[in-house]
N, C-alpha and C positions, 0 to 999 in steps of 0.2 A: 579291627573288623574280624581278624582271625578268632579273638578271644571272645567276640560275641556270638561266635555262631559254632562255638566248642560244643554246643550239643546237637546233634543231627537227629534230627526226627523223620520216621521213615514219611510221614504227609505231616505238613504245618497246617493242613485247613481241611476240616471235615463239613460235609454237608449231611444234615438229618432229614432231608426230603420234607417232604410236607405232613405237619404233626397236627393233632387238635389239641387247642386250647387247655381243655378239660381233660388231657390224655394222661397227664403226670410226668415227671421227669425223663427227659429221655439222658443217655451218657453215652461219652466215648473217651476210649482209652488214646491217648498223643505217645505212641514209642519212641524212644529215642534212645541215641548212641552216645557217651562222650567221646569225641575223636581227638579231643586236646591229649597234654601227654602229662596233666595233673587230673589231683582229684577235684570234683566239681561239687559245690554243694548247690541245691536249689532252695534258694531262700523265701522267695514268695513267688505264688503265683496268685494275679489280681484278674476280673473282668469287667473292674468299672459299674456291675449293676447286680445287685443281689440277685437276680433271677440266676446267676452265674455260680456254681460252687467247685470248687477244684481239691481232690486228694491228691498230695504228691508225694514223693521219699525225702524223707528229713536225712538220712544217712549219707554220705560222699559218695558219690561218682565215681568207680577208680576208672584209669586210664582204658578206652577199650570194650568198660562195660555200659550196660543200659537198664533201662526202667521204664516207667512212662508214669504218665500225668493224667489222672482220670478228670474229665470235664463233665459235669453235669449242667441241664438245660433245664429249667422250670417256666413253659409258657404262659401261667397261669394269669390272666390281667395283663398280660405284653400287648401290643398292638399288632392287628390282623398282616395278614401280609407276609411279605418278607423280611427277614431280619438278617444280620451280620453282627458278631461280636468277636473283637478284638480282645486278645489276652494276654497280659504280660507277664513273661515267667523272667524273675531276677534271680540270678545266680553269682555265687561267687567269682565269675568268669565276667559279667554283664548281664544283658536284656537282649530276649529277644522274643517273637511275637507267634502265636500261633492263633487260629481264629476258626469260629463255628457259622454255619449259615443256617437257613431252611425257611420254610415257609407254613405258616400259623392260623390254621383253619378255627376263624372266630366259636364260642360256646354260645349255646343260647342264652342272652341274659333275661334276670327276671325283671319283673316291673319296678323293681326299688332300685335297680342296677341302672335301668335306663333312663327312669326318672326320679333322682333322688331326691327332689327337694320338697317336702309335703306343706301345701298351700293352705290345707286347711280342707274341711268338709269332703276327703276323699280325693281331692283333686292332687297332682303330682305334676312336678314339672322337671325338664331338664338341667337348668340351670336358669338363677334369676339377675345374670348381671353380662352383660355385652358393652363391651367400648371398641367400636371402629377405628380407634385412632385417628391418622387424617382425614377428615370427609372434606376434598376438593372442589370448589366451583366446576359447575359443568359437568357433575360426575357422580350419578348413581348408586347409590351403594344400600345392601341390603343383608340380612340374616334371618334367624330366626329360634325361636324355642319351643321346643316340644311339648307338650302337654297331653294328659290321660286324666280319664274320669276313673277311679275305680271302685266305683259304687255301682249298687244293682238300680239307680234310678238317674233320672234325666236333670242335669244342674244347670242352672242358668249364671252366666260369667256379665262381668261387667267391670271396665277398666275403668281405676278413679285416680287422675292424674294429680299429685303432690308439686313437682316439681316440672316445667315445662319449657324447653326452646320455642314452641309454635311451631317446630319445622319439622316434625318426625310424622311421618307416615307409617301407620300402624293397623294391620289385618287381624281379628281375634275373633273366633267362635263365639257368639253371646249364648249357645247352648250347649252343651256335649251331654251327649245320650249315654247311657251306662256301657262302661267300658271303652267309650270311643277315646280314642287318640287322635290330634290336630296339632296345629303350629298355630302360634303368634306368629306374625312376619311383621316387620319392619323396616325402616330405613331412611337415610337422608335424600333428597336431592335439590342441592345448591344448584340456582342457576347460576348460567354463566354469566360475572361481572357483579353478582350481587354484595352488597355491602356488610353481609355476616360475616364474623370475623371471632374466633377464640370458643369456649367451651359451649359446648351443645349437650344440655343435662336433663334426661328426664327421668322421671322416678313418679310410677304408677302403681297403684294398689288396685290389689286383686277382690273385686266384690263378688262373692260365691254364692247364692243365693239367700243374699243380704246381709252377711257376715265377711268382713272386711278379712284379707291375710295378712298375717302379722310380718308376712317379708314381701317388700315390692317388687316389682322389675326396676332394674336399674340399667339405663342405657345412654351412652354419650359419645362425644368425639369432640376432636376440633376443628374447626374451620380454618379454611387456608383458599389461598389461590391455585388455580390449575397449575400443575406445574408440567403439561404436555409441552411446550415450546422452548422449555429452557434448555441450554446447552452449555459445556464448560463454559466458553470464551462468554457467554452472554451474564453468564452469573451475576448476581447480586450476593455478598456475602457478608453475613452481620457477624461483627464480634463486639462483646461487652468489655469495658475497662474493669469490669469486676463480677462475680458470677456470687459473692457470698458479702451480703452487709451485715455484721454485728454493731448495734446500739448500745450496747454493754450495757451494765444498770441503769434504772431510769425510777425514779419518783414516781408514784401515781397521781399525784396531785401536779405534774409538769407539765409545760403547755409543749406542744408538738415540737419533735427533734426533726430533721431535715438532713438525708444524704444526698447527693446530684453522681449519677453514674453517666459514663461515656456510651453511646452507638453508634460504630466508627461503623462504615462501609468498605471494604477493604476489595470488592468487585469491581470490575467494569462498568456494570452498567449501574442505574438510581435504585436506591435502596427505598422500599418504602414502607413505614412503621403503621402497620395497618390496625393494630387494637394491644391494648395494655390491661390487665388484669391481675386482681389478688386476690388470693383465697382469706382471706385475714383482715374481718372491718376495721379491727384497730391500726390498718395500715393505710396509706394513702399514695397512689401512684397518678403521676401528671407527667404529660409530655412538655419538656420547657421548649425544646428546639424545633426544627423542622419535621414534617413528618418525610417528605421525600430529603433523604441522604444523598447527594452523589457522589462520585466515585472517589475513593482517599478523603473524605468528609467525614463530618461529626456532627451528632446532634445529643441532645442531652433529654434524661428523665430523671424529673424530682421525685423522690420516696421518703415518704413523712411517717411518723409511727405518733398517734396521740396515746400516750399511757394511761388515761383516764376512760380507755374504751377496751384495755386489755385487761385480761384476769390476771391477780398476782401471781406470780413465779415468771416461770420460762413463756416466752410467745414467740409463736412461729407462724411465719407464713411462706408462702410461694408466690412469686411475680411471673407472670405468662406473659412474652413480650412476641407477639404476631407480626412477619414481615411478609416481603415476596421475595427472599432467600428461597430457593426450590432446594435446596440440601437441608437447611436447620428452619423450616417455615417457625418453628416457635421454639422461643431461649428462656430458659425459667432462671430465674434469681431467685435464692433464698434469704430472707433476712430474720434477725431475732434478736431478742431483748428479753431482758430481764427486770419485771417489773415488781419493784417495792412497795410500802405504805409509806 
């Protein structure tokens, strides 16, 4: 420990106070003394972020002598509010840390920065993709996309679904006045005890004055049971016999090949296999055992590949198994094959 503290800093922490995002770099000199009985070389100073830069002495620091490490911080494009950056000083005697803190006041961003994606006809949007992750039964969940009309005329908007779950609630402005900003508000609200599980996927194209945007809005989530009433002792816990199935090399003309995996319940309460799906049509997945798996019991899932439905070369798929395990509601199984003529 004595070696790690061989450099004694007058202060190992500096606060820059409140700074403007567009105010340019701020710098501080961390003054130190070599308190050991040996020369020390500063080998590197790293801040873990491109926003911090360091200038440090390259020559050995003799015992009892001192020097400084200059740390500069660039707040441009850094998040608004308080920041903390730990800086690691690596020397020939070990590692020490110093730190800088402060509070960033954001600059006024341009329209293009606030709405970086051009949908066409002068309409811009913050982002066109949102994943809710897990969407629990009995819970409402919502989000939004910000949009703006950058033109001097009123524009009409209409959303055209290309792929939809039928469960999305979405509200959007049908007209945008000149330079008007608005939000497209959307969400899911699955009723408690509903029978919908697995992937919820929405692909919505934006029609602007009769012209379709080349970029769709994509919204998705994974429908699962509510996890409100679960405790450690009540958990159903799913375990798969394997997480990767390799079918190897198959002829395109070959008949279907099948593998079987085991779904084991290592929890104390009954495990229910709610839903199984695969994102590749060349693979077929079927539940061959019971959907309700008692504690310390198992069920079977059959995974097949039809080579004639696969493209030549490497074929990859992902199987998702939805259960009432509150810790791991979805388990994913990767399947691969190489299809030849």
